[in-house]
ROSE-719594 format. One record per atom (N, C-alpha, C): atom name; y, z, x; residue in three letters. Coordinates in Angstrom, 3 decimals, always signed. Atoms other than C-alpha are relative to their C-alpha. Layout:
N
('CA'; (Y; Z; X); 'ala')
...
This chain:
162
('N'; (+0.917; +1.109; -0.022); 'met')
('CA'; (+14.511; +54.512; -6.475); 'met')
('C'; (-0.960; +0.117; -1.171); 'met')
('N'; (+0.851; -0.038; +1.180); 'ala')
('CA'; (+12.722; +53.719; -9.741); 'ala')
('C'; (-1.469; -0.157; +0.362); 'ala')
('N'; (+1.383; +0.259; -0.377); 'gly')
('CA'; (+9.578; +52.561; -7.959); 'gly')
('C'; (-0.552; +0.952; +1.044); 'gly')
('N'; (+0.484; -0.934; -1.016); 'glu')
('CA'; (+9.185; +55.599; -5.724); 'glu')
('C'; (-1.440; +0.408; -0.315); 'glu')
('N'; (+1.426; -0.278; +0.118); 'arg')
('CA'; (+5.523; +56.341; -5.138); 'arg')
('C'; (-0.262; +1.470; -0.318); 'arg')
('N'; (+0.442; -1.363; +0.292); 'lys')
('CA'; (+3.820; +59.396; -6.585); 'lys')
('C'; (-1.110; +0.370; +0.971); 'lys')
('N'; (+1.032; -0.525; -0.886); 'asn')
('CA'; (+1.703; +61.524; -4.271); 'asn')
('C'; (-0.644; +1.217; -0.636); 'asn')
('N'; (+0.661; -1.228; +0.412); 'trp')
('CA'; (-0.801; +64.268; -4.869); 'trp')
('C'; (+0.453; +1.134; +0.932); 'trp')
('N'; (-0.409; -1.182; -0.752); 'tyr')
('CA'; (+0.587; +67.639; -3.765); 'tyr')
('C'; (-0.877; +1.171; -0.420); 'tyr')
('N'; (+0.806; -1.179; +0.289); 'val')
('CA'; (-1.149; +71.006; -3.623); 'val')
('C'; (+0.932; +1.129; -0.408); 'val')
('N'; (-0.782; -1.134; +0.505); 'ile')
('CA'; (+0.279; +73.845; -5.703); 'ile')
('C'; (-0.810; +1.267; +0.208); 'ile')
('N'; (+0.615; -1.319; -0.121); 'tyr')
('CA'; (-0.505; +77.448; -4.840); 'tyr')
('C'; (+0.422; +0.804; -1.224); 'tyr')
('N'; (-0.289; -0.715; +1.243); 'thr')
('CA'; (-0.771; +79.515; -8.030); 'thr')
('C'; (-0.272; +1.498; +0.139); 'thr')
('N'; (+0.366; -1.413; +0.073); 'lys')
('CA'; (-0.967; +83.166; -8.955); 'lys')
('C'; (-1.515; +0.077; -0.170); 'lys')
('N'; (+1.455; -0.131; +0.152); 'pro')
('CA'; (-4.546; +84.476; -8.833); 'pro')
('C'; (-0.435; -0.143; -1.453); 'pro')
('N'; (+0.595; +0.213; +1.321); 'arg')
('CA'; (-6.656; +83.398; -11.816); 'arg')
('C'; (+0.937; -0.693; -0.989); 'arg')
('N'; (-0.952; +0.708; +0.859); 'ser')
('CA'; (-3.833; +81.224; -13.147); 'ser')
('C'; (-0.163; -1.519; +0.066); 'ser')
('N'; (+0.160; +1.438; -0.214); 'glu')
('CA'; (-5.174; +77.803; -12.178); 'glu')
('C'; (-0.074; -0.774; -1.320); 'glu')
('N'; (+0.169; +0.699; +1.284); 'lys')
('CA'; (-6.234; +76.802; -15.719); 'lys')
('C'; (+1.281; +0.047; -0.830); 'lys')
('N'; (-1.252; -0.138; +0.759); 'lys')
('CA'; (-3.021; +78.117; -17.304); 'lys')
('C'; (+1.078; -0.925; +0.556); 'lys')
('N'; (-0.985; +0.870; -0.638); 'val')
('CA'; (-0.844; +76.286; -14.786); 'val')
('C'; (-0.328; -1.459; -0.317); 'val')
('N'; (+0.422; +1.369; +0.311); 'thr')
('CA'; (-2.864; +73.105; -15.350); 'thr')
('C'; (+0.387; -0.378; -1.424); 'thr')
('N'; (-0.335; +0.293; +1.404); 'lys')
('CA'; (-2.439; +73.292; -19.142); 'lys')
('C'; (+1.503; -0.110; -0.197); 'lys')
('N'; (-1.456; +0.009; +0.108); 'ser')
('CA'; (+1.265; +74.036; -18.804); 'ser')
('C'; (+0.592; -1.297; +0.558); 'ser')
('N'; (-0.476; +1.241; -0.610); 'leu')
('CA'; (+1.841; +71.068; -16.489); 'leu')
('C'; (-0.416; -1.213; -0.824); 'leu')
('N'; (+0.462; +1.101; +0.844); 'glu')
('CA'; (-0.263; +68.772; -18.690); 'glu')
('C'; (+0.840; -0.092; -1.272); 'glu')
('N'; (-0.833; -0.018; +1.206); 'ala')
('CA'; (+1.798; +69.837; -21.721); 'ala')
('C'; (+1.362; -0.632; +0.265); 'ala')
('N'; (-1.263; +0.629; -0.387); 'ser')
('CA'; (+4.853; +68.583; -19.815); 'ser')
('C'; (-0.204; -1.448; +0.433); 'ser')
('N'; (+0.325; +1.411; -0.280); 'lys')
('CA'; (+3.158; +65.173; -19.421); 'lys')
('C'; (-0.068; -0.317; +1.493); 'lys')
('N'; (+0.164; +0.220; -1.437); 'leu')
('CA'; (+2.534; +65.617; -15.687); 'leu')
('C'; (-1.477; -0.208; +0.315); 'leu')
('N'; (+1.373; +0.252; -0.408); 'glu')
('CA'; (-0.595; +64.367; -13.930); 'glu')
('C'; (-0.437; +1.117; +0.936); 'glu')
('N'; (+0.456; -1.176; -0.735); 'val')
('CA'; (-2.461; +67.405; -12.697); 'val')
('C'; (-1.527; +0.009; +0.010); 'val')
('N'; (+1.451; -0.067; -0.123); 'tyr')
('CA'; (-6.003; +68.058; -11.512); 'tyr')
('C'; (-0.409; +1.354; +0.548); 'tyr')
('N'; (+0.579; -1.275; -0.423); 'cys')
('CA'; (-7.818; +71.364; -11.314); 'cys')
('C'; (-1.516; -0.164; -0.038); 'cys')
('N'; (+1.445; +0.191; -0.012); 'pro')
('CA'; (-11.415; +70.744; -10.187); 'pro')
('C'; (-0.723; +1.282; -0.402); 'pro')
('N'; (+0.737; -1.155; +0.512); 'leu')
('CA'; (-13.805; +73.052; -12.044); 'leu')
('C'; (-1.491; -0.167; +0.277); 'leu')
('N'; (+1.447; -0.023; -0.174); 'val')
('CA'; (-17.415; +74.020; -11.342); 'val')
('C'; (-0.581; +1.055; -0.938); 'val')
('N'; (+0.677; -0.962; +0.869); 'lys')
('CA'; (-19.918; +75.841; -13.523); 'lys')
('C'; (-0.735; +1.010; +0.852); 'lys')
('N'; (+0.710; -1.078; -0.670); 'glu')
('CA'; (-21.194; +79.187; -12.340); 'glu')
('C'; (-0.669; +0.862; -1.060); 'glu')
('N'; (+0.660; -0.943; +0.891); 'val')
('CA'; (-23.587; +81.648; -13.891); 'val')
('C'; (+0.554; +1.384; +0.331); 'val')
('N'; (-0.508; -1.365; -0.167); 'his')
('CA'; (-21.896; +85.018; -14.378); 'his')
('C'; (-0.912; +0.938; -0.777); 'his')
('N'; (+0.898; -0.941; +0.648); 'gln')
('CA'; (-24.006; +88.024; -15.205); 'gln')
('C'; (+0.735; +1.294; -0.301); 'gln')
('N'; (-0.491; -1.288; +0.417); 'trp')
('CA'; (-22.899; +91.026; -17.165); 'trp')
('C'; (-1.219; +0.890; -0.215); 'trp')
('N'; (+1.132; -0.911; +0.164); 'ser')
('CA'; (-25.030; +94.065; -17.888); 'ser')
('C'; (-0.931; -0.438; -1.126); 'ser')
('N'; (+0.816; +0.356; +1.159); 'asp')
('CA'; (-26.242; +92.588; -21.187); 'asp')
('C'; (-0.286; -1.501; -0.147); 'asp')
('N'; (+0.213; +1.435; +0.187); 'arg')
('CA'; (-26.156; +88.798; -20.681); 'arg')
('C'; (+0.412; -0.795; +1.233); 'arg')
('N'; (-0.429; +0.983; -0.992); 'lys')
('CA'; (-25.782; +85.774; -18.447); 'lys')
('C'; (+0.715; -1.103; -0.762); 'lys')
('N'; (-0.738; +1.070; +0.656); 'arg')
('CA'; (-23.317; +83.011; -19.221); 'arg')
('C'; (+0.538; -0.967; +1.040); 'arg')
('N'; (-0.605; +1.007; -0.869); 'lys')
('CA'; (-22.192; +79.737; -17.643); 'lys')
('C'; (+1.492; -0.033; -0.295); 'lys')
('N'; (-1.450; +0.083; +0.150); 'val')
('CA'; (-18.452; +79.678; -17.040); 'val')
('C'; (+0.541; -1.034; +0.981); 'val')
('N'; (-0.652; +0.944; -0.901); 'glu')
('CA'; (-16.148; +77.063; -15.539); 'glu')
('C'; (+1.064; +0.742; +0.793); 'glu')
('N'; (-0.963; -0.646; -0.895); 'val')
('CA'; (-14.210; +78.318; -12.544); 'val')
('C'; (+0.578; -1.057; +0.937); 'val')
('N'; (-0.608; +0.964; -0.928); 'pro')
('CA'; (-11.793; +76.507; -10.208); 'pro')
('C'; (-0.806; -0.107; +1.297); 'pro')
('N'; (+0.673; +0.237; -1.273); 'leu')
('CA'; (-13.419; +74.937; -7.151); 'leu')
('C'; (+0.808; +0.609; +1.146); 'leu')
('N'; (-0.898; -0.546; -1.020); 'phe')
('CA'; (-10.379; +75.943; -5.064); 'phe')
('C'; (+0.806; +1.123; -0.634); 'phe')
('N'; (-0.681; -1.153; +0.566); 'thr')
('CA'; (-9.173; +79.446; -5.885); 'thr')
('C'; (+1.499; -0.054; +0.304); 'thr')
('N'; (-1.469; -0.030; -0.065); 'ser')
('CA'; (-5.404; +79.527; -6.570); 'ser')
('C'; (+0.643; -1.330; +0.392); 'ser')
('N'; (-0.575; +1.306; -0.325); 'tyr')
('CA'; (-4.927; +75.786; -5.934); 'tyr')
('C'; (-0.193; -0.991; -1.135); 'tyr')
('N'; (+0.011; +1.066; +0.997); 'val')
('CA'; (-4.093; +72.915; -8.295); 'val')
('C'; (+0.661; -1.213; +0.648); 'val')
('N'; (-0.582; +1.230; -0.534); 'phe')
('CA'; (-3.310; +69.278; -7.437); 'phe')
('C'; (+0.948; -0.599; -1.034); 'phe')
('N'; (-1.018; +0.581; +0.873); 'leu')
('CA'; (-0.185; +67.649; -8.891); 'leu')
('C'; (+0.452; -1.334; +0.571); 'leu')
('N'; (-0.461; +1.321; -0.425); 'lys')
('CA'; (+0.721; +63.948; -8.741); 'lys')
('C'; (+1.412; -0.194; -0.539); 'lys')
('N'; (-1.410; +0.039; +0.363); 'ile')
('CA'; (+4.478; +63.609; -8.704); 'ile')
('C'; (+0.788; -0.686; +1.118); 'ile')
('N'; (-0.875; +0.546; -1.036); 'gln')
('CA'; (+7.330; +61.904; -6.866); 'gln')
('C'; (+0.635; +1.165; +0.755); 'gln')
('N'; (-0.558; -1.074; -0.833); 'glu')
('CA'; (+8.768; +63.922; -4.004); 'glu')
('C'; (+1.325; +0.512; -0.557); 'glu')
('N'; (-1.308; -0.416; +0.509); 'lys')
('CA'; (+12.235; +63.947; -5.586); 'lys')
('C'; (-0.113; +0.843; -1.278); 'lys')
('N'; (+0.207; -0.773; +1.230); 'glu')
('CA'; (+10.745; +65.571; -8.738); 'glu')
('C'; (-0.659; +1.362; +0.253); 'glu')
('N'; (+0.742; -1.216; -0.316); 'met')
('CA'; (+9.014; +68.436; -6.927); 'met')
('C'; (+0.713; +1.277; -0.444); 'met')
('N'; (-0.762; -1.204; +0.360); 'his')
('CA'; (+11.791; +70.931; -7.719); 'his')
('C'; (-0.195; +0.395; -1.467); 'his')
('N'; (+0.166; -0.277; +1.423); 'gln')
('CA'; (+11.022; +70.672; -11.459); 'gln')
('C'; (-1.101; +1.023; -0.281); 'gln')
('N'; (+1.179; -0.837; +0.216); 'ile')
('CA'; (+7.857; +72.730; -11.033); 'ile')
('C'; (+0.266; +1.477; +0.300); 'ile')
('N'; (-0.231; -1.362; -0.471); 'tyr')
('CA'; (+9.418; +75.870; -9.548); 'tyr')
('C'; (+0.037; +1.052; -1.104); 'tyr')
('N'; (-0.123; -0.994; +1.073); 'asn')
('CA'; (+9.990; +77.579; -12.916); 'asn')
('C'; (-1.202; +0.073; -0.920); 'asn')
('N'; (+1.192; -0.070; +0.834); 'phe')
('CA'; (+6.531; +76.984; -14.377); 'phe')
('C'; (-0.705; +1.341; +0.215); 'phe')
('N'; (+0.716; -1.279; -0.138); 'pro')
('CA'; (+4.676; +80.242; -15.109); 'pro')
('C'; (-1.277; -0.178; +0.825); 'pro')
('N'; (+1.185; +0.047; -0.853); 'gly')
('CA'; (+2.009; +80.906; -12.481); 'gly')
('C'; (+0.194; -0.749; +1.300); 'gly')
('N'; (-0.279; +0.744; -1.231); 'phe')
('CA'; (+3.536; +78.597; -9.852); 'phe')
('C'; (+0.538; +0.967; +1.047); 'phe')
('N'; (-0.531; -0.814; -1.101); 'ile')
('CA'; (+4.078; +80.290; -6.482); 'ile')
('C'; (+0.751; -0.886; +0.988); 'ile')
('N'; (-0.641; +0.891; -0.966); 'arg')
('CA'; (+4.780; +77.483; -4.022); 'arg')
('C'; (-0.866; -1.221; +0.222); 'arg')
('N'; (+0.770; +1.148; -0.460); 'tyr')
('CA'; (+3.702; +74.142; -2.648); 'tyr')
('C'; (-0.672; +0.385; +1.309); 'tyr')
('N'; (+0.681; -0.184; -1.270); 'leu')
('CA'; (+1.220; +74.102; +0.199); 'leu')
('C'; (+0.656; -0.925; +1.018); 'leu')
('N'; (-0.654; +0.790; -1.046); 'tyr')
('CA'; (+2.833; +72.907; +3.437); 'tyr')
('C'; (-0.943; -0.243; +1.161); 'tyr')
('N'; (+0.754; +0.380; -1.186); 'trp')
('CA'; (+1.326; +71.137; +6.441); 'trp')
('C'; (+0.991; -0.585; +0.992); 'trp')
('N'; (-0.914; +0.424; -1.054); 'leu')
('CA'; (+3.335; +70.725; +9.670); 'leu')
('C'; (+1.453; -0.068; -0.496); 'leu')
('N'; (-1.376; -0.108; +0.464); 'gly')
('CA'; (+6.551; +71.760; +7.916); 'gly')
('C'; (+0.374; -0.868; -1.183); 'gly')
('N'; (-0.267; +0.874; +1.146); 'lys')
('CA'; (+6.248; +69.264; +5.056); 'lys')
('C'; (-1.008; +0.313; -1.099); 'lys')
('N'; (+0.980; -0.200; +1.071); 'pro')
('CA'; (+4.617; +69.496; +1.621); 'pro')
('C'; (-1.266; -0.809; +0.284); 'pro')
('N'; (+1.282; +0.651; -0.283); 'ala')
('CA'; (+0.928; +68.697; +2.085); 'ala')
('C'; (-0.287; -1.058; -1.058); 'ala')
('N'; (+0.346; +1.104; +0.890); 'ile')
('CA'; (-0.069; +65.347; +0.595); 'ile')
('C'; (-1.502; -0.235; +0.100); 'ile')
('N'; (+1.427; +0.285; +0.068); 'val')
('CA'; (-3.630; +64.747; -0.529); 'val')
('C'; (-0.150; -1.469; -0.377); 'val')
('N'; (+0.181; +1.426; +0.277); 'arg')
('CA'; (-4.774; +61.132; -0.439); 'arg')
('C'; (-0.767; -0.211; -1.306); 'arg')
('N'; (+0.671; +0.375; +1.255); 'glu')
('CA'; (-5.883; +59.466; -3.667); 'glu')
('C'; (-1.520; -0.050; +0.204); 'glu')
('N'; (+1.421; +0.110; -0.319); 'lys')
('CA'; (-9.237; +58.792; -2.000); 'lys')
('C'; (-0.675; +1.376; +0.007); 'lys')
('N'; (+0.569; -1.343; -0.060); 'glu')
('CA'; (-9.781; +62.527; -1.436); 'glu')
('C'; (-0.129; +0.607; -1.400); 'glu')
('N'; (+0.079; -0.471; +1.391); 'ile')
('CA'; (-9.014; +63.343; -5.093); 'ile')
('C'; (-1.190; -0.675; -0.683); 'ile')
('N'; (+1.123; +0.736; +0.595); 'glu')
('CA'; (-11.478; +60.633; -6.156); 'glu')
('C'; (-1.336; +0.519; +0.522); 'glu')
('N'; (+1.219; -0.549; -0.588); 'thr')
('CA'; (-14.085; +62.040; -3.757); 'thr')
('C'; (-0.372; +1.313; -0.681); 'thr')
('N'; (+0.256; -1.274; +0.684); 'ile')
('CA'; (-13.745; +65.487; -5.351); 'ile')
('C'; (-0.522; -0.267; -1.411); 'ile')
('N'; (+0.423; +0.324; +1.365); 'lys')
('CA'; (-14.022; +63.990; -8.846); 'lys')
('C'; (-1.419; -0.559; -0.018); 'lys')
('N'; (+1.342; +0.582; -0.067); 'asn')
('CA'; (-17.091; +61.944; -7.876); 'asn')
('C'; (-1.045; +1.048; +0.355); 'asn')
('N'; (+0.917; -1.050; -0.422); 'trp')
('CA'; (-18.707; +64.894; -6.156); 'trp')
('C'; (-0.297; +0.941; -1.160); 'trp')
('N'; (+0.200; -0.912; +1.122); 'leu')
('CA'; (-18.186; +67.139; -9.179); 'leu')
('C'; (-0.708; -0.685; -1.162); 'leu')
('N'; (+0.665; +0.740; +1.053); 'gly')
('CA'; (-19.421; +64.396; -11.487); 'gly')
('C'; (-1.471; -0.250; +0.285); 'gly')
('N'; (+1.385; +0.192; -0.413); 'asn')
('CA'; (-22.683; +64.195; -9.560); 'asn')
('C'; (-0.787; +1.258; -0.345); 'asn')
('N'; (+0.788; -1.153; +0.434); 'asp')
('CA'; (-25.286; +66.463; -11.147); 'asp')
('C'; (-1.031; +0.457; +1.023); 'asp')
('N'; (+0.989; -0.352; -1.001); 'thr')
('CA'; (-27.412; +66.570; -8.004); 'thr')
('C'; (+0.598; +0.970; +1.009); 'thr')
('N'; (-0.448; -1.013; -0.949); 'phe')
('CA'; (-26.814; +69.788; -6.104); 'phe')
('C'; (-1.223; +0.550; +0.721); 'phe')
('N'; (+1.080; -0.590; -0.771); 'his')
('CA'; (-28.929; +71.304; -3.410); 'his')
('C'; (+0.315; +1.469; +0.205); 'his')
('N'; (-0.207; -1.421; -0.229); 'asp')
('CA'; (-29.435; +75.023; -3.087); 'asp')
('C'; (+0.405; +0.219; +1.444); 'asp')
('N'; (-0.433; -0.249; -1.379); 'pro')
('CA'; (-27.458; +76.121; -0.035); 'pro')
('C'; (-0.814; +1.132; +0.618); 'pro')
('N'; (+0.680; -1.067; -0.720); 'thr')
('CA'; (-29.219; +78.196; +2.579); 'thr')
('C'; (+0.754; +0.285; +1.279); 'thr')
('N'; (-0.627; -0.405; -1.258); 'ile')
('CA'; (-27.870; +80.136; +5.521); 'ile')
('C'; (-1.099; +0.584; +0.863); 'ile')
('N'; (+1.054; -0.443; -0.899); 'asp')
('CA'; (-30.396; +80.446; +8.324); 'asp')
('C'; (+0.546; +0.084; +1.419); 'asp')
('N'; (-0.374; -0.223; -1.396); 'asn')
('CA'; (-29.452; +81.942; +11.679); 'asn')
('C'; (+1.366; -0.568; +0.360); 'asn')
('N'; (-1.356; +0.454; -0.299); 'leu')
('CA'; (-25.814; +80.918; +11.415); 'leu')
('C'; (+0.844; +1.210; +0.371); 'leu')
('N'; (-0.860; -1.101; -0.422); 'lys')
('CA'; (-23.199; +83.021; +13.164); 'lys')
('C'; (+1.401; -0.526; +0.307); 'lys')
('N'; (-1.368; +0.441; -0.316); 'pro')
('CA'; (-19.440; +82.924; +13.745); 'pro')
('C'; (+0.059; -0.678; +1.364); 'pro')
('N'; (-0.153; +0.770; -1.231); 'gly')
('CA'; (-18.471; +80.384; +16.383); 'gly')
('C'; (-0.894; -1.228; +0.051); 'gly')
('N'; (+0.876; +1.173; +0.042); 'asp')
('CA'; (-21.303; +77.970; +15.576); 'asp')
('C'; (+0.764; -1.193; -0.548); 'asp')
('N'; (-0.573; +1.254; +0.510); 'arg')
('CA'; (-20.253; +74.353; +15.073); 'arg')
('C'; (-1.023; -0.638; -0.925); 'arg')
('N'; (+0.885; +0.659; +0.961); 'val')
('CA'; (-21.680; +72.583; +12.048); 'val')
('C'; (+0.639; -1.289; -0.466); 'val')
('N'; (-0.483; +1.233; +0.597); 'lys')
('CA'; (-21.402; +69.127; +10.554); 'lys')
('C'; (-0.334; +0.070; -1.481); 'lys')
('N'; (+0.179; -0.068; +1.440); 'ile')
('CA'; (-20.924; +69.006; +6.811); 'ile')
('C'; (-0.662; -1.299; -0.450); 'ile')
('N'; (+0.808; +1.164; +0.367); 'asn')
('CA'; (-23.535; +66.676; +5.322); 'asn')
('C'; (+0.292; -0.563; -1.380); 'asn')
('N'; (-0.252; +0.495; +1.346); 'ser')
('CA'; (-22.336; +66.388; +1.740); 'ser')
('C'; (+1.247; +0.659; -0.561); 'ser')
('N'; (-1.134; -0.591; +0.686); 'gly')
('CA'; (-19.520; +67.132; -0.641); 'gly')
('C'; (+1.324; -0.584; +0.445); 'gly')
('N'; (-1.367; +0.451; -0.221); 'val')
('CA'; (-15.785; +66.803; -0.330); 'val')
('C'; (+0.304; -0.225; +1.481); 'val')
('N'; (-0.303; +0.064; -1.421); 'phe')
('CA'; (-15.729; +67.356; +3.422); 'phe')
('C'; (-1.145; -0.629; +0.810); 'phe')
('N'; (+1.133; +0.658; -0.649); 'lys')
('CA'; (-18.756; +65.182; +4.243); 'lys')
('C'; (+0.415; -0.655; +1.324); 'lys')
('N'; (-0.164; +0.574; -1.335); 'asp')
('CA'; (-19.042; +64.103; +7.894); 'asp')
('C'; (+1.102; +0.654; +0.828); 'asp')
('N'; (-1.006; -0.725; -0.791); 'arg')
('CA'; (-16.386; +66.571; +9.046); 'arg')
('C'; (-0.693; +1.121; +0.771); 'arg')
('N'; (+0.532; -1.089; -0.796); 'glu')
('CA'; (-17.075; +69.081; +11.770); 'glu')
('C'; (+0.767; +1.273; -0.328); 'glu')
('N'; (-0.613; -1.287; +0.315); 'ala')
('CA'; (-16.415; +72.740; +11.058); 'ala')
('C'; (-0.543; +1.060; +0.952); 'ala')
('N'; (+0.414; -1.150; -0.813); 'ile')
('CA'; (-16.599; +76.009; +12.962); 'ile')
('C'; (-0.169; +1.177; -0.947); 'ile')
('N'; (+0.237; -1.148; +0.864); 'ile')
('CA'; (-18.134; +78.998; +11.227); 'ile')
('C'; (+0.881; +1.150; +0.472); 'ile')
('N'; (-0.887; -1.103; -0.304); 'asn')
('CA'; (-15.559; +81.749; +11.081); 'asn')
('C'; (-0.633; +1.331; -0.408); 'asn')
('N'; (+0.606; -1.232; +0.500); 'arg')
('CA'; (-17.472; +84.298; +8.995); 'arg')
('C'; (-1.177; -0.348; -0.910); 'arg')
('N'; (+1.161; +0.162; +0.857); 'val')
('CA'; (-20.872; +84.614; +7.301); 'val')
('C'; (-0.178; +1.292; -0.780); 'val')
('N'; (+0.254; -1.137; +0.875); 'asp')
('CA'; (-21.244; +86.936; +4.310); 'asp')
('C'; (-1.231; -0.315; -0.839); 'asp')
('N'; (+1.182; +0.240; +0.825); 'thr')
('CA'; (-24.062; +87.311; +1.823); 'thr')
('C'; (+0.263; -1.042; -1.080); 'thr')
('N'; (-0.308; +0.941; +1.072); 'lys')
('CA'; (-22.261; +85.230; -0.825); 'lys')
('C'; (+1.043; -1.044; +0.379); 'lys')
('N'; (-1.044; +0.943; -0.409); 'arg')
('CA'; (-19.608; +83.333; +1.163); 'arg')
('C'; (-0.181; -0.394; +1.458); 'arg')
('N'; (+0.006; +0.522; -1.359); 'leu')
('CA'; (-19.353; +81.209; +4.268); 'leu')
('C'; (+1.399; -0.535; +0.246); 'leu')
('N'; (-1.359; +0.457; -0.310); 'gln')
('CA'; (-15.906; +80.750; +5.822); 'gln')
('C'; (-0.062; -0.981; +1.169); 'gln')
('N'; (+0.016; +1.059; -0.997); 'leu')
('CA'; (-15.443; +77.487; +7.736); 'leu')
('C'; (+1.418; -0.361; +0.415); 'leu')
('N'; (-1.265; +0.509; -0.508); 'val')
('CA'; (-12.568; +76.347; +9.928); 'val')
('C'; (-0.190; -1.499; +0.213); 'val')
('N'; (+0.029; +1.450; -0.170); 'leu')
('CA'; (-11.893; +72.606; +9.713); 'leu')
('C'; (+1.153; -0.376; +0.926); 'leu')
('N'; (-1.086; +0.233; -0.958); 'pro')
('CA'; (-9.905; +71.960; +12.920); 'pro')
('C'; (+0.717; -1.323; -0.223); 'pro')
('N'; (-0.578; +1.324; +0.212); 'glu')
('CA'; (-9.338; +68.302; +12.075); 'glu')
('C'; (+1.061; +0.017; -1.111); 'glu')
('N'; (-0.946; -0.107; +1.108); 'leu')
('CA'; (-7.553; +69.284; +8.848); 'leu')
('C'; (+0.950; +1.179; +0.156); 'leu')
('N'; (-0.858; -1.158; -0.232); 'gly')
('CA'; (-6.034; +72.492; +10.189); 'gly')
('C'; (-0.070; +1.010; -1.122); 'gly')
('N'; (+0.102; -0.955; +1.105); 'cys')
('CA'; (-7.401; +74.648; +7.382); 'cys')
('C'; (-1.318; +0.743; +0.079); 'cys')
('N'; (+1.195; -0.798; +0.131); 'thr')
('CA'; (-9.970; +77.269; +6.572); 'thr')
('C'; (-0.496; -0.137; -1.426); 'thr')
('N'; (+0.600; +0.155; +1.317); 'val')
('CA'; (-12.361; +76.801; +3.665); 'val')
('C'; (-1.038; +1.095; -0.187); 'val')
('N'; (+0.987; -0.999; +0.340); 'ser')
('CA'; (-14.311; +79.556; +2.007); 'ser')
('C'; (-0.948; -0.612; -1.025); 'ser')
('N'; (+1.017; +0.616; +0.843); 'val')
('CA'; (-17.557; +78.288; +0.496); 'val')
('C'; (-0.804; +1.112; -0.650); 'val')
('N'; (+0.773; -1.019; +0.717); 'lys')
('CA'; (-19.161; +80.405; -2.183); 'lys')
('C'; (-1.427; -0.483; -0.165); 'lys')
('N'; (+1.416; +0.301; +0.198); 'ile')
('CA'; (-22.928; +80.456; -2.164); 'ile')
('C'; (-0.317; +0.515; -1.388); 'ile')
('N'; (+0.208; -0.413; +1.378); 'arg')
('CA'; (-23.841; +80.465; -5.830); 'arg')
('C'; (-1.335; -0.482; -0.533); 'arg')
('N'; (+1.224; +0.384; +0.691); 'glu')
('CA'; (-26.817; +80.264; -8.097); 'glu')
('C'; (+0.253; -1.300; -0.740); 'glu')
('N'; (-0.107; +1.267; +0.702); 'ile')
('CA'; (-27.326; +76.744; -9.382); 'ile')
('C'; (-0.794; +0.129; -1.288); 'ile')
('N'; (+0.667; -0.181; +1.297); 'ala')
('CA'; (-28.080; +76.852; -13.092); 'ala')
('C'; (-0.556; -1.302; -0.521); 'ala')
């Protein structure tokens, strides 16, 4: 079918290979999206802003289902993400939400006050706005949330806003 619809799929990559996989796929004229955020990294002698993937080891690829096999031999590709036995499809609206959210320069410093595993929270902003989550784990720099509605776990890094 010449008019078969393209969907956004989630690719799981080798660790720290998100940018390389994105460039490789773009060089092959494929539509790919790797959301990046700026973080301040500190070394012993300096601080520097660096762009890091929002989702560690994940890249979004817009492709027809019948073309999915073409990606298997790309360096850094591990597998597609599956949901209920089928390749997970991300809606166009969700990709746009991520892009809009990252394009918004207004960020609020996150705080963790008296939160503990098992607590239910409602996400007030960002990609998962208005979704309910269950706190799975609270660390000093990360908060792990379970999103039962989506059937996934999200690890949120608490970072310094520069």
